[in-house]
C-alpha positions as CSV (number, residue, x, y, z in Angstrom):
1,M,1.7,7.2,6.7
2,R,3.2,9.1,9.7
3,V,1.7,9.8,13.0
4,G,4.2,12.0,14.7
5,P,7.5,10.0,14.8
6,L,5.6,6.7,14.1
7,K,5.5,5.4,10.6
8,I,2.6,3.0,10.0
9,K,2.7,0.7,7.0
10,L,-0.3,-1.5,6.9
11,Q,0.3,-4.6,4.8
12,L,-1.9,-7.6,4.3
13,L,-0.1,-10.9,3.8
14,C,-1.3,-13.7,1.5
15,G,1.0,-16.7,1.8
16,D,4.5,-15.4,1.4
17,G,3.4,-12.4,-0.6
18,F,1.7,-9.1,0.1
19,A,-1.9,-9.0,-1.0
20,M,-2.2,-5.3,-0.3
21,G,-0.1,-2.4,1.1
22,P,0.2,1.3,0.5
23,G,1.9,0.9,-2.9
24,K,-0.7,-1.5,-4.2
25,A,-3.5,0.8,-2.9
26,D,-1.9,3.7,-4.8
27,L,-1.6,1.4,-7.9
28,L,-5.4,0.6,-7.7
29,E,-6.2,4.3,-7.5
30,A,-3.9,5.1,-10.5
31,I,-5.5,2.3,-12.5
32,D,-8.9,3.7,-11.6
33,M,-7.8,7.2,-12.8
34,E,-5.8,6.1,-15.9
35,Q,-8.1,3.2,-16.9
36,S,-5.0,1.4,-18.0
37,I,-2.5,-0.7,-16.1
38,S,0.5,0.5,-18.2
39,G,-0.8,4.1,-17.8
40,A,-1.0,3.7,-14.1
41,G,2.5,2.3,-14.0
42,R,3.8,5.3,-16.0
43,A,2.0,7.7,-13.6
44,L,3.7,6.0,-10.6
45,G,7.1,5.7,-12.3
46,M,6.9,1.9,-12.4
47,S,7.9,-0.5,-15.2
48,Y,5.2,-2.2,-17.2
49,R,6.4,-5.6,-16.0
50,R,6.4,-4.6,-12.3
51,T,2.9,-3.1,-12.6
52,W,1.5,-6.2,-14.2
53,L,3.2,-8.4,-11.6
54,L,1.6,-6.4,-8.7
55,V,-1.8,-6.5,-10.3
56,D,-1.5,-10.3,-10.9
57,E,-0.5,-10.8,-7.2
58,M,-3.5,-8.7,-6.0
59,N,-5.9,-10.6,-8.2
60,R,-4.6,-14.0,-7.0
61,C,-4.8,-13.0,-3.3
62,F,-8.4,-12.0,-3.0
63,Q,-11.7,-13.8,-3.5
64,D,-12.5,-11.9,-6.7
65,K,-10.4,-9.9,-9.1
66,L,-9.6,-6.4,-8.1
67,V,-8.6,-5.3,-11.7
68,E,-9.9,-6.6,-14.9
69,T,-8.5,-6.0,-18.4
70,L,-10.7,-5.0,-21.3
71,A,-9.6,-6.3,-24.6
72,G,-10.4,-4.8,-28.0
73,G,-10.2,-1.4,-29.5
74,G,-11.8,2.0,-29.0
75,R,-13.2,3.3,-25.7
76,E,-13.7,-0.1,-24.1
77,R,-10.0,-1.2,-24.0
78,G,-7.6,-0.9,-21.1
79,A,-8.3,-1.9,-17.5
80,R,-10.6,-1.1,-14.7
81,V,-10.9,-1.6,-11.0
82,T,-13.8,-3.9,-10.4
83,P,-16.6,-3.1,-7.9
84,F,-14.9,-5.7,-5.6
85,G,-11.6,-3.9,-6.1
86,H,-13.2,-0.6,-5.0
87,R,-14.6,-2.4,-1.9
88,V,-11.1,-3.7,-1.1
89,L,-9.5,-0.3,-1.6
90,A,-12.1,1.5,0.5
91,A,-11.7,-1.1,3.3
92,Y,-7.9,-0.8,3.1
93,R,-7.9,3.0,3.3
94,A,-10.4,2.8,6.2
95,A,-8.1,0.4,8.0
96,E,-5.2,2.8,7.5
97,V,-7.2,5.6,9.2
98,E,-8.1,3.3,12.0
99,A,-4.4,2.2,12.4
100,A,-3.4,5.9,12.6
101,R,-5.6,6.2,15.6
102,V,-2.8,4.4,17.6
103,G,-1.6,8.0,18.0
104,D,-4.4,8.6,20.4
105,S,-3.5,5.7,22.7
106,A,-1.9,5.9,26.1
107,A,0.7,3.3,25.1
108,Y,1.8,5.4,22.1
109,A,2.0,8.5,24.3
110,E,4.2,6.7,26.8
111,L,6.4,5.3,24.1
112,I,6.8,8.8,22.5
113,G,7.6,10.2,25.9
114,M,10.6,8.0,26.0
115,L,11.8,8.8,22.5
116,L,14.5,11.3,21.7
117,D,14.0,13.9,18.9
118,E,17.3,12.9,17.3
119,P,19.8,10.1,17.9
120,R,22.6,10.8,20.4
121,A,26.0,11.6,18.8
122,D,27.7,8.9,20.9
123,K,30.1,6.7,19.2
124,P,28.8,3.1,18.7
125,Q,29.9,0.8,21.5
126,K,31.8,-2.4,20.6
127,P,29.8,-5.5,21.4
128,E,31.0,-7.5,24.4
129,T,32.5,-10.8,23.6
């Protein structure tokens, strides 16, 4: 998300991996809409394998599963975002909104006041040896 010239990317770490970030939040929303992990991947332009790996990583990084698969045929097959997954998604989206409020801070205003609109056209300087 952008706040003026500031790009905010809220990512939650779990060990060396990412438990949640903007892409995984979008994936959860797509799974909720499509009721299918593969359908969500198609909607987001992601490979089936990549989608499954992201879901697996999310499920392993939180106290409870965010997504569960439903085996069988008919209406009850596919995947769904669990109630816990909905809580995680809502909390993440709320944290994004709170993080965007940095744009209201005095430190942000001072920093933006020192920023140019575009980089100078100066040639890069050679590093001193």
